Each structure stands twice: as C-alpha cells, then as structure tokens.
C-alpha positions in Angstrom: 108.0 -82.3 -94.8 107.4 -79.5 -91.9 108.4 -76.6 -94.9 107.3 -78.3 -97.6 104.1 -79.6 -96.2 103.8 -82.7 -98.2 106.9 -85.7 -99.3 109.8 -83.9 -100.5 110.1 -85.4 -103.7 113.3 -82.9 -105.3 115.6 -83.0 -103.1 119.2 -81.7 -103.8 122.3 -79.8 -102.0 123.9 -76.7 -103.2 127.2 -77.3 -104.8 128.7 -75.4 -101.6 126.5 -77.9 -99.0 125.0 -74.5 -97.4 121.6 -75.0 -98.7 118.7 -77.7 -99.2 116.5 -77.4 -102.0 113.0 -78.9 -102.0 109.7 -78.8 -104.1 107.6 -76.2 -102.3 104.5 -76.9 -100.3 102.1 -75.2 -103.6 104.2 -75.0 -106.3 107.8 -74.2 -107.4 110.7 -74.8 -105.1 111.9 -73.5 -102.0 115.3 -72.9 -100.2 116.3 -73.7 -96.9 118.9 -73.4 -94.7 121.1 -76.5 -93.9 121.3 -75.9 -90.2 117.5 -74.9 -89.2 115.7 -76.0 -92.6 113.7 -72.7 -92.2 112.8 -71.3 -96.2 115.1 -68.7 -97.2 113.7 -68.2 -100.5 110.9 -69.3 -102.8 111.5 -69.9 -106.3 107.6 -70.1 -107.7 107.6 -67.6 -110.3 104.6 -69.1 -113.2 105.4 -72.8 -112.3 101.4 -74.4 -112.2 102.6 -77.9 -112.6 104.4 -80.3 -110.2 108.5 -79.3 -110.2 109.9 -81.6 -112.6 113.8 -80.9 -112.3 116.0 -78.0 -110.8 119.7 -76.9 -110.7 122.1 -74.9 -109.3 124.9 -73.3 -110.9 128.5 -73.6 -109.2 129.5 -70.6 -110.7 127.2 -68.3 -110.3 124.1 -69.5 -108.0 121.9 -69.1 -110.5 119.2 -71.6 -110.1 117.1 -73.3 -112.5 113.8 -74.6 -112.4 111.4 -76.5 -114.5 108.0 -78.1 -114.7 106.0 -80.7 -116.0 104.4 -78.5 -118.0 107.0 -77.6 -119.9 107.6 -74.1 -117.8 111.6 -73.1 -117.5 112.4 -70.6 -115.1 116.5 -69.1 -115.1 116.7 -67.1 -111.4 119.3 -64.7 -110.5 121.4 -66.4 -107.1 118.5 -64.5 -105.0 115.7 -65.5 -106.1 114.5 -62.2 -106.9 114.4 -62.0 -110.6 113.3 -64.7 -113.5 116.4 -63.9 -115.9 114.7 -66.6 -118.5 111.4 -67.7 -119.4 110.8 -70.7 -121.8 107.9 -72.4 -121.9 108.2 -76.2 -124.3 105.3 -78.1 -125.6 106.9 -80.9 -124.4 107.2 -83.1 -120.9 110.7 -82.5 -119.0 112.7 -85.2 -117.6 115.8 -83.3 -116.4 118.0 -80.2 -116.4 120.7 -78.9 -115.9 123.6 -76.4 -116.2 126.2 -77.0 -118.9 130.3 -76.6 -117.9 131.2 -73.5 -116.1 128.1 -71.9 -117.2 128.0 -72.0 -120.4 124.4 -73.2 -121.0 121.8 -74.6 -119.3 119.9 -77.6 -120.7 116.5 -79.6 -120.2 116.2 -83.3 -121.7 112.4 -84.3 -123.3 111.2 -87.5 -124.1 111.2 -86.4 -128.2 113.2 -83.8 -129.1 116.4 -84.6 -127.0 118.8 -82.3 -124.4 117.8 -79.1 -125.8 120.6 -76.0 -124.8 120.3 -72.4 -124.2 123.2 -69.8 -123.1 122.6 -67.8 -120.4 121.3 -64.5 -122.5 118.7 -67.3 -124.5 119.8 -67.9 -127.5 118.7 -71.5 -128.1 121.8 -73.6 -129.2 122.3 -77.2 -131.1 120.4 -79.7 -129.2 121.9 -83.3 -128.3 120.5 -86.0 -129.9 119.3 -88.2 -126.8 115.5 -88.4 -126.7 114.2 -89.2 -123.3 117.2 -88.7 -121.1 115.8 -89.3 -117.8 119.3 -88.2 -115.7 122.0 -86.8 -117.7 125.4 -84.9 -116.3 128.3 -83.5 -118.4 131.6 -83.9 -117.6 133.9 -81.4 -116.9 136.3 -80.6 -118.9 135.3 -82.8 -121.8 132.3 -82.5 -124.5 130.6 -85.4 -123.1 127.6 -86.1 -121.5 126.7 -88.6 -119.3 122.7 -90.3 -119.7 120.3 -92.6 -117.8 117.9 -94.0 -120.1 115.3 -96.4 -119.6 114.2 -97.6 -122.9 114.3 -100.2 -124.1 116.0 -101.1 -121.1 118.3 -99.4 -118.4 121.7 -98.4 -119.5 124.2 -95.8 -118.9 125.8 -94.3 -122.3 128.5 -91.2 -122.2 127.4 -89.1 -125.4 130.3 -86.9 -126.9 128.1 -84.0 -128.2 130.4 -82.1 -130.0 131.4 -84.9 -133.0 128.1 -87.0 -132.0 128.9 -90.2 -131.2 128.8 -92.6 -128.6 132.1 -92.8 -126.7 130.4 -96.0 -123.6 127.2 -97.9 -123.0 126.9 -99.7 -119.9 124.1 -101.8 -119.5 121.9 -102.5 -116.1 120.0 -105.8 -116.0 117.7 -104.2 -113.2 116.1 -101.3 -112.7 117.1 -98.5 -110.4 115.7 -94.5 -110.2 118.9 -93.1 -108.8 122.8 -92.9 -109.2 125.7 -90.8 -108.4 128.4 -89.9 -111.0 132.1 -89.1 -109.5 134.4 -87.1 -112.0 
C-alpha cells in the first residue's frame, strides 16, 4: 500500500514471477520489483479511469491494460511505447492475450469478447456477453469463461466452431478462481 497509495485491487505476477503488477497510485498500472516492491515501470499513458484489467504476454513481455472507461493500451515490454490504443464505447470486464501472442482481447457486457491482432486489425469476436473473467486454453480453440448471469457458472466454449463444450453451475457466488491447464 505504500507504493500504490491505496488498496491493490489489481495484483498480478509476471509470467516468470520476477515482477508484480498493481494499480497505480493515481491512474494506470505499475510494475514492482518482486524482492524490493520498488516501482520499476509505470504504465499510465492516457488512462484516466480505474484500471479494469491487465495482462502480461508470456511470449513477448508486452503489457495489456484497460480502464473502466473503455480505453485499451498495448505496451512494449519496457513500458516506454504504446503499440496500440483503442477507445471502446463500452465497459471492460477483463482482458488477456491469446495463445502465442496471436491476439489480445477484452470482454464487454454487450459486445462479447472482442479480439485484435498485435498489429491492430480487429478479428471476429466471441459471442459470449458479460464474461467477468476468461482464459484461453493453450493449444486449443477453447475459452474458459466465468459468468454471473443468470447464476454463477463457468463455461468452456469452442470459439472456432461456436458451440459450448461444457458448463459448470455454481451454487455460491465467487470473485476469483484459478484455472490450471
């Protein structure tokens, strides 16, 4: 809390475990050294709203940030350059990179999971609205999605062939989970 000057509502490890990412003290995201918790990089850009989500690519080290106002930034791994900036007219629930950096994506309440190539071309969206969190399965065309409407459940969806593979209904509410592949 000394570094973020607030409660950390985003707290994510880098894929190699060497860095910790958290919401910035004012806007954006900060990268902290794992051992000292000293700020190493600030990813602020044009973010003015509360951070909705972030992800770090395990392949290239690029950082994806999105705020509650629908502003998305795709950063180089050093935090110096914004490679892409997109402004959606929608709230963003979650964001992540696709397998092997093939694309990056965000989930929205009404426009499904939207995807873009790293160079910025929009790809066909996945027709699942209001995904609170989601994870792409490695080496598959499937996504694991946490939804809360009409009840709490997790679905596995084949986005290439556009059909539901599996669904697990929960009889309790939950905010967080881990998917192990």
